[in-house]
TIGUDO-225614 format. One line per 8 residues: number of its first residue (from 0); their letters; for each residue z, x, y of C-alpha. Coordinates in Angstrom, 2 decimals, padded with zeros to 5 digits. Layout:
TIGUDO-225614
NUM> a> Z,X,Y; ...
//
This chain:
TIGUDO-225614
0> miakrerv> -016.87,-062.18,073.63; -019.18,-062.04,070.59; -020.87,-065.37,069.87; -019.99,-066.87,066.50; -022.93,-066.87,064.11; -024.07,-070.10,062.46; -022.94,-070.20,058.84; -025.35,-071.26,056.09
8> viigaggh> -025.04,-071.81,052.35; -028.13,-071.41,050.14; -028.66,-073.79,047.21; -030.33,-071.79,044.45; -029.55,-068.15,043.63; -032.76,-067.28,041.80; -035.56,-065.15,043.21; -036.63,-067.75,045.77
16> grvcaeia> -033.03,-068.28,046.88; -032.45,-064.56,047.33; -035.57,-064.26,049.49; -034.46,-067.24,051.59; -031.01,-065.68,052.03; -032.60,-062.50,053.39; -034.78,-064.50,055.79; -031.73,-066.43,056.99
24> asqgldvt> -029.89,-063.16,057.63; -032.92,-061.79,059.51; -032.59,-064.79,061.87; -028.99,-063.92,062.58; -027.48,-066.59,060.34; -024.29,-065.80,058.44; -025.08,-066.42,054.74; -021.64,-067.28,053.39
32> gfvdsgnl> -022.50,-068.37,049.85; -024.87,-069.57,047.17; -024.68,-072.84,045.26; -025.90,-072.34,041.69; -024.85,-074.01,038.44; -025.62,-070.97,036.30; -023.82,-068.23,038.20; -020.41,-069.59,039.22
40> satingvp> -017.98,-066.86,040.31; -020.80,-064.30,040.51; -021.69,-062.26,043.57; -025.43,-061.88,044.19; -026.68,-059.26,046.64; -023.23,-059.26,048.17; -023.09,-063.05,048.59; -020.65,-065.09,046.46
48> vvardife> -021.56,-068.18,044.47; -019.20,-070.79,045.91; -020.07,-074.01,044.05; -022.08,-075.44,041.15; -023.78,-078.19,043.19; -023.80,-079.79,046.63; -021.11,-082.29,045.67; -018.70,-079.54,044.64
56> lsshtppk> -019.49,-077.70,047.87; -018.71,-080.83,049.90; -015.28,-081.08,048.25; -014.09,-077.91,049.98; -016.65,-077.10,052.72; -017.28,-080.00,055.14; -020.62,-080.45,056.93; -019.21,-079.49,060.33
64> tvsvfvai> -018.50,-075.95,059.12; -021.85,-074.89,057.57; -025.50,-075.79,057.32; -027.23,-075.88,053.93; -030.67,-074.61,052.93; -032.20,-075.79,049.65; -034.04,-072.88,048.01; -035.42,-074.52,044.87
72> gnnitrsk> -039.03,-073.91,043.90; -039.74,-077.13,042.02; -041.02,-079.62,044.60; -039.53,-082.75,043.03; -036.11,-081.19,042.45; -036.06,-079.67,045.94; -036.90,-083.03,047.51; -034.14,-084.77,045.53
80> vcaevasl> -031.50,-082.18,046.41; -032.52,-082.21,050.09; -031.96,-085.97,050.13; -028.48,-085.43,048.65; -027.71,-082.74,051.23; -028.76,-085.04,054.08; -026.79,-087.97,052.67; -023.62,-085.87,052.80
88> gyqmpilc> -024.19,-085.06,056.47; -025.21,-081.40,056.25; -027.78,-079.97,058.64; -030.71,-078.05,057.12; -032.05,-075.11,059.14; -035.66,-073.97,059.45; -036.11,-070.44,058.08; -038.91,-068.41,059.65
96> hphswvsp> -039.32,-064.72,058.84; -039.69,-062.57,061.98; -042.94,-061.13,060.61; -044.63,-064.53,060.44; -046.71,-065.93,063.31; -046.49,-069.58,064.34; -048.37,-071.19,067.23; -046.08,-072.69,069.88
104> tvtigagt> -047.87,-076.03,069.35; -046.81,-076.23,065.68; -044.04,-078.62,064.62; -041.79,-077.80,061.64; -039.33,-080.06,059.84; -035.82,-079.25,058.68; -035.36,-077.35,055.44; -038.75,-075.60,055.59
112> vlmpgvvv> -039.19,-071.86,055.02; -041.95,-069.55,056.29; -042.09,-066.26,054.39; -043.23,-062.83,055.68; -046.83,-062.64,056.84; -047.37,-066.39,057.17; -049.79,-067.49,059.90; -049.79,-071.09,061.19
120> nantrist> -052.29,-071.97,063.90; -052.50,-074.53,066.69; -051.29,-078.13,066.36; -050.45,-077.98,062.67; -047.66,-080.35,061.64; -045.27,-079.26,058.90; -042.79,-081.79,057.55; -039.40,-081.27,055.91
128> scilntcc> -038.52,-079.10,052.90; -041.84,-077.25,052.66; -042.40,-073.73,051.33; -045.02,-071.54,053.01; -045.00,-068.44,050.88; -045.83,-064.82,051.60; -049.02,-064.12,053.59; -050.48,-067.62,053.39
136> sidhdnil> -052.68,-068.76,056.28; -052.70,-072.33,057.62; -055.33,-072.92,060.29; -055.38,-075.43,063.14; -054.57,-079.13,062.80; -053.34,-079.04,059.22; -050.82,-081.63,058.06; -048.18,-080.73,055.48
144> esavqicp> -046.15,-083.72,054.35; -042.65,-083.36,052.86; -041.84,-080.93,050.03; -045.29,-079.29,049.94; -045.49,-075.79,048.47; -048.13,-073.29,049.59; -048.07,-070.18,047.37; -048.70,-066.55,048.42
152> gvrsagnv> -052.11,-065.70,049.83; -053.44,-069.25,050.17; -056.12,-069.70,052.86; -056.35,-073.19,054.34; -059.09,-073.87,056.91; -058.75,-076.36,059.77; -057.88,-080.06,059.47; -056.64,-079.90,055.88
160> cfeklafv> -054.04,-082.47,054.79; -051.48,-081.79,052.07; -049.72,-084.97,050.99; -046.08,-084.97,049.86; -045.11,-082.82,046.86; -048.52,-081.10,046.69; -048.56,-077.61,045.14; -051.24,-075.02,045.97
168> gtgavlip> -051.32,-071.95,043.73; -051.54,-068.30,044.70; -054.74,-067.22,046.44; -056.40,-070.64,046.58; -058.91,-071.35,049.36; -059.45,-074.75,050.99; -062.48,-075.55,053.16; -062.09,-077.60,056.37
176> svrvgaga> -061.01,-081.25,056.30; -060.20,-081.63,052.60; -057.16,-083.62,051.45; -054.80,-082.64,048.64; -053.16,-085.79,047.30; -049.48,-086.45,046.70; -048.10,-084.48,043.76; -051.43,-082.77,043.08
184> vvgagsvv> -051.58,-079.20,041.75; -054.26,-076.71,042.81; -054.52,-073.78,040.41; -054.25,-070.15,041.49; -057.47,-068.71,042.89; -059.20,-072.08,043.15; -061.74,-072.92,045.86; -061.22,-076.51,047.02
192> vrdvqaet> -064.43,-077.99,048.47; -063.65,-081.71,048.06; -060.59,-083.97,048.14; -058.05,-083.64,045.32; -056.70,-086.96,044.09; -052.97,-087.61,043.89; -051.13,-086.45,040.75; -054.12,-084.49,039.42
200> rvagnpak> -054.55,-080.82,038.54; -057.62,-078.88,039.62; -058.73,-075.29,039.11; -061.77,-073.05,039.39; -064.55,-072.29,041.87; -065.35,-074.92,042.89; -062.09,-076.60,041.92; -062.52,-079.30,039.27
208> kmtvqask> -060.13,-081.64,037.54; -058.49,-080.06,034.53; -058.71,-081.96,031.25; -056.39,-081.67,028.27; -058.22,-081.07,025.01; -057.12,-083.08,022.00; -055.50,-081.16,019.16; -057.75,-080.33,016.19
216> dt> -055.09,-081.86,013.95; -055.53,-085.35,015.44
//
């Protein structure tokens, strides 16, 4: 008898959602639908859009029948929707591309995705709803709190801490033992050599706090 595959619905049918759907399929999951407010009744890469939001999905697809993966890029929105998904009783899988490498001592929370080429080394702890994008490298003993996003090609040395909702742009480099505060944004290509305070934006080599220039009309 052929074992029944676990069914999963993907919230978000944009580029990130389509990548997550392919990763889910590569793990042997049965991707039965997308949830997306802008594409109702569409079929995307052979997968139908089955609801506008999680509440509409719950009206006809109970939690016992599918798991739900939230594939939304914006950290704050993803965190909010994940909380709604959990409150309705749905399970959220971990998606891990077969061409990523993860140490057996790493822990990963529900709703997190690891894209192709990701490397995560010993004793790193990854919380819920994180995005580790294509070919990023997370060395030993890192901590990623909930809803952190690590963009493609980021290189994080050992003992780095990313607080909740932190965003690290494409190709950034972080030296050992720095901390990126909650909600902070590290610009693409930055080199982080000191702690980044919560809710701040930094960029450059070395990364420095970005300032907003006043308009010449004021």
